[in-house]
N, C-alpha and C positions, 0 to 999 in steps of 0.2 A: 309433369306438373311443375310449375315454377312457383317459388316462394315469393311472397310479397316482402321484399327487402326495402328498407328505407334508402333513399338516395344518399350517397356519401359525398359531401361537398369536397371538391378538389381545388387545390390552389393552382394557379397558372404555373406552368413549368418555367423554371429559371434557366435561361439558355446558357448561363455560365456554369451550371452544375450538371454533372452526369446523373441522370435519373436512376440508374442502376447502382450507383455508389451510395452506401448507407450514410445517413446523416449522423453527424457527430453531435450527440445530445448531452454529453457529459463534460464539455469543455469548461463549464462554469465551476466544476468541482475542483479544479486545479489548486486554487488558493487554500482551500480547506485541507486537501491532501498534503500539500507542501508544509502547512502548519503542523500537521500530525507528524510528518517526518522530522521537522525541526525539533519538536518536543522530544522525540526519541533520541535524536542526535545529542541534545543537551543532557539527557539522562545518561547516555553512554559516555559522554565526555566527563561527567562527574565520576563515573565508575573508573575511568582511566586514571583520574587523579588519585583515587584510592589505591590503585595498584602501584602507582609511582611512590606513594608514601610507604607501602609495605616493605619495600627493599627486598632483603633476603629472608623474610619471614617464612617459616615452614608452611604456612597456609597459603602462600602466594600461588602455588601451583594450581590449587582448586579455583582461586580467583582468576588466574590466567585462562583456565578452561572455560569458565563462565563468561569471561570477557570475549573469548573467541566465538562462543555461541551467540553473544549479543551482536557481534559484527555480522555473523551469518544471517540472523534475523533482520538486522538493519538492511543488509543487501537485498533480501527478499522484499522487504517493505519498500525500499527505494525503487526497485524495479517495477513494482506494482503502481507506485505513485507516478512514475514516469509514463507508464503505458496507459493507465486507466482513462484519463480524460480524452484520449484520442481513439479509444476503442468503442465498440457498440455490440449489442446482442450477446451471444454466448461468450465471446472472448472477453467482453467487459465483466460478465458474471464470473468467469474463471479468474480473472485478475482480482476481482473483489474478494473472492474466496481466498486467494493467496494472500491478500492484504490482511484479511481477518485472521488467517492462520499465523502470519508473521507477528501481528500484535499479540495474539494469545501466547505465542512462543516467547516473545520478549517479556511479557508479564510473568510467565513461569520462571524464566531465568532470573529476573529481578527479585522474585519472591525467594529464590534460593540465595541470591546475593545478599539480601537483607537479613538472612538468618544469623 
């Protein structure tokens, strides 16, 4: 028995594109992702200025540790921002998850920073 399925309209094949190569549908997200990265870069730069002002203060070690965590989160965020627009399918979703985790980690670190 065959099911009555509606006909799916197909676009004519583009001879310049490989039909088995997945289409990049997230390219337009690049500006928003780069703006997100710049926002975090600016916040981390302000944190760096605070460390410079502390000098040899005894609490500097804890701020140095938090700053190192910020840089790690920033690296993870940067990597996702760079990769996401050109990925598709499960790899895009994996990078999106990494981006969300990086933002959450940065927010936690900044919450400790502001205490």
